[in-house]
C-alpha positions as CSV (number, residue, x, y, z in Angstrom):
1,S,68.6,114.1,-45.0
2,E,69.6,110.8,-46.5
3,W,70.1,109.4,-43.0
4,V,66.5,109.7,-42.0
5,P,65.1,107.2,-44.6
6,R,68.0,104.8,-43.9
7,L,67.4,105.0,-40.1
8,C,63.7,104.4,-40.7
9,I,64.5,101.4,-42.8
10,I,67.0,100.1,-40.3
11,G,64.5,100.7,-37.5
12,V,61.7,99.0,-39.3
13,T,64.0,96.1,-40.1
14,C,65.0,95.7,-36.5
15,V,61.4,95.8,-35.3
16,L,60.4,93.2,-37.9
17,H,63.3,91.1,-36.9
18,F,62.4,91.2,-33.2
19,C,58.7,90.6,-33.9
20,I,59.5,87.6,-36.2
21,T,62.0,86.2,-33.7
22,G,59.5,86.7,-30.9
23,V,56.8,84.9,-32.8
24,W,59.2,82.1,-33.8
25,M,60.3,81.6,-30.2
26,S,56.7,81.6,-29.1
27,I,56.0,78.8,-31.6
28,V,59.1,76.8,-30.6
29,N,58.2,77.1,-26.9
30,H,54.6,76.1,-27.6
31,R,55.7,73.0,-29.6
32,F,58.3,72.1,-26.9
33,N,55.6,72.4,-24.2
34,R,53.2,70.2,-26.2
35,M,56.0,67.6,-26.7
36,T,56.8,67.6,-23.0
37,Q,53.1,67.2,-22.2
38,R,52.8,64.4,-24.7
39,R,55.9,62.7,-23.2
40,Q,54.4,63.1,-19.7
41,S,51.1,61.6,-20.9
42,L,52.7,58.6,-22.4
43,Q,54.5,58.0,-19.2
44,L,51.6,58.4,-16.8
45,E,50.1,54.9,-17.4
46,D,53.5,53.3,-16.9
47,L,54.1,55.5,-13.8
48,L,50.8,54.3,-12.3
49,K,52.2,50.8,-12.3
50,E,55.1,51.9,-10.0
51,G,54.0,51.6,-6.3
52,K,56.1,54.5,-5.0
53,F,54.9,57.0,-7.6
54,K,51.3,55.8,-7.4
55,K,51.4,56.3,-3.6
56,R,52.7,59.9,-3.9
57,F,50.3,60.7,-6.7
58,A,47.4,59.3,-4.7
59,H,48.4,61.4,-1.7
60,F,48.5,64.5,-4.0
61,L,45.1,63.7,-5.5
62,C,43.7,63.3,-1.9
63,L,45.0,66.8,-1.1
64,Q,43.4,68.1,-4.4
65,L,40.1,66.3,-3.5
66,C,40.1,64.3,-6.7
67,I,41.2,60.8,-5.6
68,E,38.1,59.3,-7.2
69,N,39.8,59.5,-10.6
70,L,42.6,57.2,-9.5
71,S,40.2,55.0,-7.6
72,F,38.1,54.6,-10.7
73,I,41.1,53.6,-12.8
74,D,42.0,51.0,-10.1
75,A,38.4,49.7,-10.1
76,L,38.5,49.2,-13.8
77,E,41.5,46.9,-13.5
78,M,39.2,44.6,-11.4
79,Y,36.5,44.9,-14.1
80,Y,38.9,44.0,-16.9
81,A,40.3,41.0,-14.9
82,A,36.8,39.7,-13.8
83,P,35.5,36.6,-15.4
84,D,32.4,37.1,-17.6
85,S,30.2,35.5,-14.8
86,E,31.2,38.4,-12.5
87,K,31.5,41.3,-15.0
88,L,27.9,42.5,-14.6
89,D,28.2,42.7,-10.8
90,T,31.5,44.4,-11.0
91,A,30.2,46.9,-13.7
92,L,27.1,47.7,-11.6
93,S,29.3,48.3,-8.5
94,I,31.6,50.6,-10.5
95,Y,28.6,52.5,-11.9
96,K,27.0,53.0,-8.5
97,R,30.3,54.1,-6.9
98,F,31.7,56.3,-9.6
99,I,29.2,57.2,-12.3
100,E,25.7,57.4,-10.9
101,D,24.6,61.0,-10.2
102,G,25.2,61.8,-6.5
103,S,27.4,58.8,-5.9
104,E,30.0,59.3,-3.2
105,F,33.0,59.1,-5.6
106,Q,31.3,60.5,-8.7
107,I,33.9,61.1,-11.5
108,N,33.6,64.0,-13.9
109,I,32.7,62.5,-17.3
110,S,30.4,63.9,-20.0
111,G,26.7,63.5,-19.6
112,P,26.2,61.6,-22.9
113,L,28.9,59.1,-21.9
114,Q,27.3,58.7,-18.4
115,R,23.9,58.0,-20.1
116,S,25.4,55.6,-22.6
117,I,27.0,53.5,-19.8
118,L,23.7,53.5,-18.0
119,A,21.8,52.5,-21.1
120,E,24.2,49.6,-21.7
121,L,23.9,48.4,-18.1
122,S,20.1,48.8,-18.3
123,R,20.1,46.4,-21.3
124,R,21.9,43.9,-19.2
125,R,20.0,44.4,-16.0
126,D,17.5,47.0,-14.6
127,V,19.7,49.7,-13.0
128,G,17.6,52.6,-14.2
129,G,14.4,51.8,-12.4
130,S,12.6,54.1,-9.9
131,D,14.5,52.5,-7.0
132,R,17.8,52.7,-8.8
133,G,18.5,49.3,-7.3
134,C,21.1,47.0,-8.7
135,H,19.4,43.7,-9.6
136,T,22.0,41.1,-10.4
137,G,20.5,38.0,-9.0
138,G,19.0,35.2,-11.0
139,G,15.3,35.5,-10.2
140,G,12.6,37.4,-12.0
141,G,14.3,37.7,-15.4
142,G,14.0,34.1,-16.4
143,G,17.1,34.1,-18.6
144,D,20.8,34.2,-18.6
145,V,22.4,37.5,-17.8
146,L,24.7,38.7,-20.6
147,A,28.1,40.1,-19.5
148,P,28.7,43.7,-20.4
149,S,31.1,44.5,-23.1
150,P,34.8,44.5,-22.0
151,T,35.0,48.0,-23.5
152,L,32.0,49.4,-21.5
153,F,34.1,51.8,-19.5
154,D,36.9,52.5,-22.0
155,A,35.6,56.0,-23.1
156,A,35.2,57.0,-19.4
157,R,38.6,55.7,-18.7
158,N,40.1,57.7,-21.5
159,E,38.4,60.9,-20.3
160,I,39.7,60.3,-16.7
161,I,43.2,59.4,-18.0
162,D,43.3,62.6,-20.0
163,M,42.2,64.6,-17.0
164,L,45.0,63.0,-14.9
165,K,47.6,63.5,-17.7
166,Y,46.8,67.1,-18.7
167,H,45.6,68.5,-15.4
168,S,46.6,66.6,-12.4
169,L,50.0,65.4,-13.5
170,P,51.5,68.8,-14.3
171,L,50.1,70.1,-10.9
172,F,51.7,67.1,-9.2
173,V,55.0,67.7,-10.9
174,Q,55.0,71.3,-9.6
175,W,53.9,70.1,-6.2
176,E,56.7,67.6,-6.1
177,K,59.2,70.4,-7.0
178,D,57.8,72.7,-4.3
179,E,57.9,69.9,-1.7
180,E,61.5,69.1,-2.7
181,Q,62.6,72.7,-2.4
182,A,60.8,73.1,0.9
183,S,62.4,70.0,2.3
184,S,65.9,70.9,1.1
185,S,65.6,74.4,2.7
186,I,64.5,73.1,6.1
187,P,67.9,71.7,7.2
188,A,69.7,75.0,6.2
189,T,67.2,77.0,8.2
190,M,67.5,74.7,11.2
191,M,71.3,74.9,10.9
192,D,71.1,78.7,10.8
193,I,69.0,78.7,14.0
194,S,71.3,76.3,15.8
195,L,74.4,78.3,14.9
196,S,72.9,81.6,16.0
197,S,71.8,80.3,19.4
């Protein structure tokens, strides 16, 4: 009769121990995964500078039908490097190619951000008119054209970089592992076939 309460206490203690251990391990794993993701995210921009990685990553993004994200990042490098005299033309080109509704390579950014970029460009030149044409020439306005802010696309760039870091990069890493496993298993399979013939 004394054993029953002691067994119950031992049983409850064991259950609590396993529950606490399970919760603790879950927290540790979650923190480790977040640290790993953060480490990957810090490395992505450096990795995009490496030709071999960028080529493989671009190939993967093509397969995933989201190459426009990487193309947008590349286009922004041209925008950042453009002299002020060419910034508006470059900005309008980027807007029409990647941001305008219905554009061939439209990136997925928030509506408010898309509208703010259009508003900024509209202040510089009329890109929001009924014909949605890009007017970058000198006539008609009668004044100097102000170059857009160098930070015009920074918020859009950050959204796309985050999408690449936290969505595309983990999928790419898994795809690379799967590709590596598939390629390493092919020779063994081929050897088995040739030995059995």
